[in-house]
C-alpha positions as a printed NumPy array, in Angstrom:
array([[ -0.116,  -0.071,  -0.066],
       [  1.164,   3.552,  -0.596],
       [ -0.126,   5.8  ,   2.083],
       [ -1.938,   5.747,   5.473],
       [ -4.268,   8.488,   6.039],
       [ -6.125,   8.411,   8.958],
       [ -6.522,   4.995,   9.538],
       [ -7.261,   4.129,   5.75 ],
       [ -4.526,   2.66 ,   3.336],
       [ -4.748,   4.588,  -0.064],
       [ -3.398,   2.299,  -3.53 ],
       [ -3.273,   3.486,  -6.815],
       [ -5.645,   1.914,  -9.368],
       [ -2.296,   0.471, -10.634],
       [ -1.438,  -0.838,  -7.536],
       [ -4.612,  -2.699,  -7.191],
       [ -4.454,  -3.853, -10.64 ],
       [ -1.504,  -5.668, -10.392],
       [ -1.332,  -6.493,  -6.61 ],
       [ -5.152,  -7.284,  -6.221],
       [ -4.445, -10.453,  -3.968],
       [ -2.714,  -8.56 ,  -1.232],
       [ -5.087,  -6.115,  -1.372],
       [ -7.911,  -8.13 ,  -0.999],
       [ -5.985, -10.102,   1.962],
       [ -5.185,  -6.94 ,   3.607],
       [ -9.169,  -6.324,   3.178],
       [ -9.794,  -9.72 ,   4.604],
       [ -8.165,  -8.771,   7.797],
       [-10.21 ,  -5.292,   8.193],
       [ -8.356,  -2.489,   6.757],
       [-10.187,  -0.133,   4.506],
       [ -8.326,   0.935,   1.309],
       [ -9.025,   3.834,  -0.487],
       [ -8.342,   3.81 ,  -4.083],
       [ -6.84 ,   6.609,  -5.843],
       [ -6.201,   7.486,  -9.586],
       [ -3.892,  10.968, -10.267],
       [ -4.145,  11.804,  -6.955],
       [ -8.357,  11.741,  -6.118],
       [-10.209,   8.972,  -4.241],
       [-12.407,   7.01 ,  -6.579],
       [-13.332,   4.225,  -4.499],
       [-12.968,   2.686,  -0.97 ],
       [-12.618,  -1.214,  -0.309],
       [-13.902,  -2.161,   2.772],
       [-14.341,  -5.751,   4.777],
       [-18.06 ,  -7.331,   4.312],
       [-20.198,  -7.185,   7.153],
       [-20.996, -10.153,   9.096],
       [-24.583, -11.425,   8.975],
       [-26.372, -11.035,  12.183],
       [-28.663, -13.708,  12.348],
       [-30.412, -15.832,   9.693],
       [-31.35 , -14.47 ,   6.26 ],
       [-34.811, -13.37 ,   6.128],
       [-36.49 , -13.569,   2.719],
       [-39.763, -11.921,   1.437],
       [-43.042, -13.719,   1.478],
       [-43.541, -14.105,  -2.189],
       [-46.475, -16.336,  -2.085],
       [-48.291, -13.614,   0.11 ],
       [-47.056, -11.081,  -2.047],
       [-48.4  , -12.704,  -5.402],
       [-51.85 , -13.42 ,  -3.416],
       [-52.248,  -9.782,  -2.864],
       [-51.707,  -8.813,  -6.561],
       [-54.465, -10.441,  -7.244],
       [-56.063, -14.213,  -8.268],
       [-54.735, -14.16 , -12.02 ],
       [-50.917, -13.612, -10.683],
       [-51.251, -16.466,  -8.288],
       [-53.076, -18.669, -10.658],
       [-49.76 , -18.687, -12.938],
       [-51.829, -16.711, -15.683],
       [-48.638, -15.249, -18.069],
       [-48.138, -11.981, -17.809],
       [-48.929, -10.775, -21.433],
       [-52.205, -12.479, -21.033],
       [-52.914, -10.172, -17.813],
       [-51.881,  -6.903, -19.795],
       [-53.887,  -8.11 , -22.779],
       [-56.625,  -8.541, -21.145],
       [-56.402,  -5.322, -19.147],
       [-55.984,  -3.442, -22.549],
       [-59.046,  -4.894, -24.131],
       [-57.211,  -6.506, -26.71 ],
       [-57.84 , -10.141, -28.234],
       [-55.832, -12.568, -28.675]])
């Protein structure tokens, strides 16, 4: 890495391109890295946040029921749209 700026290391785009594995290893260990291009910060690479508890997925079946009976029965969207527009098959 190039410099240390307020606990965040900086690296040039070229350095990241040529040393990507080392950059990822530093990030994996908790280091935040600012990516610079011509002296201007253009991006930051930060460690991923760990999930807290199980992932909750939306209830797709309930959403389909709220959309109406045609959506819940598996009617193709193209048919629903044609019916709404009053078009014939």
